[in-house]
C-alpha positions as CSV (number, residue, x, y, z in Angstrom):
1,X,0.2,0.1,-0.1
2,X,1.3,3.8,-1.0
3,X,-1.0,5.3,1.5
4,X,-1.1,4.2,5.1
5,X,-3.0,5.9,7.9
6,X,-0.2,7.2,10.7
7,X,-2.9,8.7,13.4
8,X,-6.7,10.1,13.0
9,X,-6.9,12.2,9.9
10,X,-3.4,11.6,9.4
11,X,-1.7,9.9,6.3
12,X,1.7,8.9,4.9
13,X,2.1,8.7,1.1
14,X,4.8,6.7,-0.4
15,X,5.5,7.0,-4.0
16,X,8.2,4.7,-5.3
17,X,10.8,6.0,-7.5
18,X,12.6,3.2,-8.8
19,X,16.0,2.0,-7.8
20,X,19.1,3.8,-7.6
21,X,22.6,3.1,-9.2
22,X,23.3,0.6,-6.5
23,X,20.0,-1.4,-7.1
24,X,18.4,-0.2,-4.0
25,X,14.8,0.8,-3.8
26,X,14.0,4.7,-3.5
27,X,10.7,6.5,-2.2
28,X,9.2,9.9,-1.8
29,X,7.7,10.4,1.3
30,X,5.0,13.0,2.4
31,X,2.5,13.2,5.4
32,X,-0.8,14.4,4.1
33,X,-3.8,15.5,6.4
34,X,-7.4,14.3,5.5
35,X,-10.4,12.6,7.0
36,X,-10.7,10.2,4.8
37,X,-8.6,7.8,2.7
38,X,-10.1,8.5,-0.3
39,X,-8.8,12.4,0.3
40,X,-5.2,10.7,0.9
41,X,-5.5,8.8,-2.3
42,X,-6.1,11.6,-4.5
43,X,-3.3,13.1,-3.1
44,X,-1.3,10.3,-3.9
45,X,-2.1,10.6,-7.5
46,X,-1.6,14.1,-8.0
47,X,2.0,13.9,-6.2
48,X,2.8,11.3,-9.0
49,X,2.0,13.6,-11.6
50,X,3.9,16.4,-10.1
51,X,7.0,14.0,-9.3
52,X,6.7,12.9,-12.9
53,X,6.7,16.6,-14.3
54,X,9.6,17.2,-12.2
55,X,11.7,14.5,-12.9
56,X,11.0,14.2,-16.5
57,X,12.6,10.8,-17.3
58,X,13.2,7.9,-15.0
59,X,17.1,8.4,-15.4
60,X,16.8,11.2,-12.7
61,X,15.2,8.8,-9.9
62,X,18.9,8.0,-8.6
63,X,20.4,11.3,-9.2
64,X,21.1,14.1,-6.8
65,X,22.7,17.7,-7.8
66,X,26.1,16.4,-6.8
67,X,25.9,13.5,-9.1
68,X,24.6,15.7,-12.0
69,X,27.6,17.9,-11.7
70,X,29.8,15.1,-12.1
71,X,28.0,14.0,-15.5
72,X,28.3,17.6,-16.6
73,X,32.0,18.1,-16.0
74,X,32.6,14.6,-17.7
75,X,31.0,15.6,-20.4
76,X,32.2,19.1,-20.8
77,X,36.0,18.0,-20.5
78,X,35.8,16.8,-23.9
79,X,34.3,20.2,-25.3
80,X,36.2,23.0,-23.8
81,X,40.1,23.7,-23.7
82,X,41.9,23.0,-20.4
83,X,42.0,26.3,-18.8
84,X,38.2,26.8,-19.6
85,X,37.7,23.3,-17.8
86,X,39.9,24.5,-14.9
87,X,37.7,27.7,-14.4
88,X,34.5,25.6,-14.6
89,X,35.8,23.1,-12.1
90,X,37.0,26.0,-9.6
91,X,33.5,27.9,-10.1
92,X,31.3,24.8,-9.2
93,X,33.4,23.3,-6.5
94,X,32.5,26.8,-4.4
95,X,28.9,26.1,-5.5
96,X,28.5,22.5,-4.9
97,X,28.4,22.0,-1.0
98,X,25.2,24.2,-1.2
99,X,23.3,22.4,-3.2
100,X,25.1,19.0,-3.9
101,X,22.6,16.5,-1.7
102,X,19.2,17.7,-3.3
103,X,17.7,15.1,-5.3
104,X,17.0,16.2,-8.9
105,X,13.1,14.9,-8.6
106,X,12.7,17.4,-5.9
107,X,14.1,20.6,-7.4
108,X,12.2,23.8,-7.5
109,X,13.3,27.5,-8.5
110,X,12.1,28.4,-4.3
111,X,14.7,25.4,-3.1
112,X,17.7,26.2,-5.6
113,X,17.5,29.9,-4.4
114,X,17.2,29.2,-0.9
115,X,20.5,27.3,-1.1
116,X,22.4,29.8,-3.1
117,X,21.4,32.2,-0.4
118,X,23.3,30.2,2.2
119,X,26.5,31.1,0.5
120,X,28.8,33.6,2.2
121,X,29.5,36.1,-0.8
122,X,31.6,38.3,1.8
123,X,34.9,39.5,0.0
124,X,34.1,38.5,-3.2
125,X,33.9,40.4,-6.4
126,X,30.8,40.9,-8.2
127,X,31.8,39.0,-11.3
128,X,32.7,35.9,-9.2
129,X,29.5,36.0,-7.2
130,X,27.7,36.2,-10.8
131,X,29.9,33.6,-12.2
132,X,28.7,31.0,-9.2
133,X,25.2,31.6,-10.1
134,X,25.8,31.1,-14.1
135,X,27.7,28.0,-13.8
136,X,25.1,26.2,-11.9
137,X,22.3,27.5,-14.5
138,X,24.7,26.0,-16.9
139,X,24.7,22.6,-15.0
140,X,20.9,22.7,-14.7
141,X,20.2,23.8,-18.2
142,X,22.3,21.0,-19.6
143,X,20.7,18.5,-17.4
144,X,17.2,20.1,-18.8
145,X,18.4,19.0,-22.0
146,X,18.6,15.4,-21.0
147,X,15.5,15.3,-19.5
148,X,17.1,15.3,-16.1
149,X,15.6,18.0,-14.6
150,X,12.5,20.3,-15.2
151,X,13.5,23.2,-17.5
152,X,14.2,27.0,-16.5
153,X,14.4,26.2,-12.9
154,X,16.7,29.2,-12.2
155,X,15.5,31.4,-15.2
156,X,14.3,33.9,-12.5
157,X,17.1,33.8,-9.9
158,X,18.8,36.9,-10.0
159,X,22.5,37.1,-8.3
160,X,22.7,39.2,-5.7
161,X,23.1,42.7,-6.2
162,X,26.4,44.1,-5.1
163,X,28.8,47.2,-5.5
164,X,29.8,47.3,-9.2
165,X,33.7,47.6,-9.5
166,X,35.0,50.4,-11.9
167,X,38.2,49.5,-13.8
168,X,41.1,51.5,-13.7
169,X,42.5,52.3,-17.2
170,X,45.0,54.6,-18.4
171,X,43.8,57.5,-19.9
172,X,45.4,59.0,-23.2
173,X,48.3,61.0,-21.3
174,X,48.9,58.4,-19.0
175,X,49.4,55.9,-21.8
176,X,52.2,57.7,-23.6
177,X,54.1,57.8,-20.1
178,X,53.7,54.0,-19.9
179,X,55.1,53.5,-23.8
180,X,57.8,55.8,-23.0
181,X,58.9,53.8,-19.7
182,X,58.0,50.4,-21.3
183,X,60.5,51.5,-24.3
184,X,63.7,50.8,-22.4
185,X,62.7,46.8,-21.6
186,X,63.3,43.6,-23.5
187,X,59.8,43.0,-24.0
188,X,58.6,46.7,-25.3
189,X,57.0,45.4,-28.5
190,X,54.8,43.2,-27.1
191,X,53.8,45.6,-24.4
192,X,53.1,48.2,-27.0
193,X,50.9,46.1,-29.2
194,X,49.0,45.1,-26.1
195,X,48.4,48.9,-25.2
196,X,47.8,50.0,-28.8
197,X,45.8,47.5,-30.3
198,X,43.2,46.1,-27.7
199,X,44.4,42.8,-28.2
200,X,44.1,40.2,-25.4
201,X,47.4,38.6,-24.3
202,X,46.6,35.5,-25.5
203,X,46.1,36.8,-29.0
204,X,49.3,38.8,-28.7
205,X,51.2,35.7,-27.5
206,X,49.8,33.5,-30.6
207,X,50.5,35.9,-33.3
208,X,52.6,34.2,-36.4
209,X,54.9,36.3,-38.8
210,X,52.7,35.0,-41.7
211,X,49.7,36.8,-40.2
212,X,51.6,39.9,-40.0
213,X,52.1,42.2,-43.0
214,X,55.0,44.6,-42.5
215,X,54.9,46.0,-45.7
216,X,51.2,47.0,-45.7
217,X,51.3,47.6,-41.9
218,X,48.6,45.5,-40.4
219,X,48.5,42.1,-38.4
220,X,45.4,39.6,-38.1
221,X,44.2,38.0,-35.1
222,X,43.1,34.7,-36.2
223,X,44.6,32.5,-32.9
224,X,45.9,32.7,-29.8
225,X,47.7,31.1,-27.0
226,X,46.6,29.2,-23.9
227,X,48.4,31.2,-21.2
228,X,48.9,28.3,-18.7
229,X,49.4,25.4,-21.2
230,X,51.2,27.6,-23.9
231,X,49.2,25.6,-26.5
232,X,47.0,27.3,-29.5
233,X,43.9,27.8,-29.2
234,X,40.9,29.8,-31.5
235,X,40.4,32.7,-30.6
236,X,37.7,33.7,-27.9
237,X,35.0,34.1,-30.5
238,X,34.3,34.5,-33.8
239,X,34.4,38.1,-33.5
240,X,37.6,38.0,-32.2
241,X,39.1,37.2,-35.6
242,X,40.1,40.9,-37.0
243,X,42.7,43.0,-38.9
244,X,44.2,45.7,-37.1
245,X,46.0,48.3,-38.8
246,X,49.7,49.3,-37.0
247,X,50.9,52.9,-36.4
248,X,54.4,53.3,-38.2
249,X,56.7,53.0,-35.0
250,X,55.2,49.4,-34.4
251,X,55.8,48.8,-37.5
252,X,59.3,49.7,-37.4
253,X,59.7,48.0,-34.2
254,X,58.8,44.6,-35.5
255,X,60.7,44.7,-38.7
256,X,63.6,45.2,-36.1
257,X,62.4,42.7,-33.8
258,X,62.0,40.0,-36.9
259,X,65.7,40.4,-37.5
260,X,67.0,39.2,-34.1
261,X,64.7,36.4,-33.5
262,X,65.4,32.9,-34.7
263,X,62.7,31.3,-36.8
264,X,61.1,28.2,-35.1
265,X,58.8,25.6,-36.2
266,X,55.9,27.7,-34.9
267,X,56.6,31.1,-36.9
268,X,55.7,33.0,-33.4
269,X,56.6,36.8,-33.5
270,X,57.3,36.4,-29.4
271,X,59.0,33.3,-28.0
272,X,60.8,32.2,-25.3
273,X,64.6,30.9,-25.4
274,X,63.3,27.3,-25.8
275,X,61.5,28.3,-28.5
276,X,57.9,28.2,-27.2
277,X,55.6,30.9,-26.8
278,X,56.3,33.4,-24.6
279,X,55.1,33.0,-21.3
280,X,52.2,35.1,-19.6
281,X,54.3,35.9,-16.5
282,X,57.0,37.4,-18.6
283,X,54.3,40.2,-19.9
284,X,52.9,40.6,-16.7
285,X,56.0,41.1,-15.0
286,X,57.2,43.4,-17.1
287,X,53.6,45.2,-16.9
288,X,54.2,45.4,-13.4
289,X,57.9,46.8,-13.6
290,X,56.5,49.9,-16.0
291,X,54.0,51.1,-13.8
292,X,56.2,51.1,-10.7
293,X,58.8,53.0,-12.9
294,X,56.4,55.3,-14.0
295,X,54.6,55.9,-10.8
296,X,51.2,54.8,-12.4
297,X,48.2,53.5,-10.6
298,X,48.0,49.4,-10.7
299,X,45.9,48.3,-13.3
300,X,45.4,44.4,-14.7
301,X,47.3,43.5,-17.8
302,X,43.6,43.4,-19.4
303,X,42.9,46.9,-18.4
304,X,45.4,47.8,-21.3
305,X,42.8,46.5,-23.5
306,X,40.1,48.2,-21.8
307,X,41.8,51.5,-21.8
308,X,42.2,51.4,-25.6
309,X,38.7,51.0,-26.1
310,X,37.5,53.8,-23.6
311,X,40.3,56.2,-25.2
312,X,38.8,55.4,-28.7
313,X,35.3,55.9,-27.4
314,X,36.5,59.4,-25.5
315,X,37.7,60.4,-28.7
316,X,34.4,60.2,-30.4
317,X,34.6,56.7,-32.4
318,X,31.6,55.1,-33.4
319,X,30.6,52.2,-31.1
320,X,30.5,49.7,-34.0
321,X,34.2,50.8,-34.7
322,X,35.2,50.0,-31.3
323,X,33.8,46.9,-31.3
324,X,35.5,45.8,-34.5
325,X,38.7,47.0,-32.9
326,X,38.4,44.9,-29.9
327,X,36.7,41.8,-31.5
328,X,33.9,42.4,-29.6
329,X,30.1,42.3,-30.7
330,X,28.9,45.9,-30.4
331,X,26.3,44.9,-27.3
332,X,29.4,43.8,-25.7
333,X,31.0,47.0,-26.2
334,X,28.2,48.8,-25.0
335,X,28.0,47.2,-21.9
336,X,31.4,47.4,-20.9
337,X,32.0,50.8,-21.9
338,X,28.6,52.3,-21.1
339,X,29.8,54.9,-19.1
340,X,31.7,56.6,-22.0
341,X,28.6,56.1,-24.2
342,X,26.0,57.9,-21.7
343,X,27.0,61.3,-22.5
344,X,24.3,64.4,-22.9
345,X,23.9,67.6,-24.3
346,X,21.3,69.7,-23.5
347,X,21.9,72.4,-26.0
348,X,21.1,69.9,-28.7
349,X,17.5,70.0,-27.7
350,X,17.6,74.0,-28.3
351,X,19.2,73.8,-31.6
């Protein structure tokens, strides 16, 4: 019997859920208060229907969120590069303790929201918190696509509102000082390209001579280097593939640089002594030395890219041009540099 009387007007409803991976029978139990068994049986029927809707498939019967995470990680490992997989693993490791025990057939939006609300976000950056919510959403959407959980469980769940961090970038005057100070360093050329081209670090380290036309003065971004493994990888997005016209000084510096480096099998523009791609840490340390020597504020190496975008917008360049220069979707550019676009002029209403 799946409906048993516990006491007067109290019934225990047991819904059989199948067997887990070890073959053990699993049940969902609920206490229901009603005067008659007929009412309890009616509730049992409704529960069976609701559980079937939540489960979506018998494959979910034995799974909890922790097991779903393991399945997702195993699947996604085959689809992304090592650094992306490591990032996913770190993010989900932080969220996992709060949700891993939840059975998939019990998942509801409110239950997930309650568990995420228990997380300690003290001293975390806004982007980090947003990523924690996003990674769980990614896992659950993956499960929904395989009928393991109900779809759209996190559609209405928003990450906590936190103070937005304003990135520090170099203005044009500071940029000129940065370049003058860096000009005496061994790795001035890659630093200069980073500061003036808006390229990502991996894109600079992945530059090959056959993608640079010094006679016509341009370079093409078609690939990148993984900063951790130093392996070749695709550009971040299809929009990242672009052509950048170079200034005359950078062209001359590249001519000089090419005459000094030894050709290698990778055709790399910037290489270490072992012939492998130049390490990310080498550029990072060079950037730190320049900032300190020039007495400039601390910025991340990626903020050289943001600085290039900000200066272009401040000079009145169209959003679509800046997006193409940075290799971004215009909507992304607008979101990142919105502060530079939200400028008004009351006199225009009086013209």
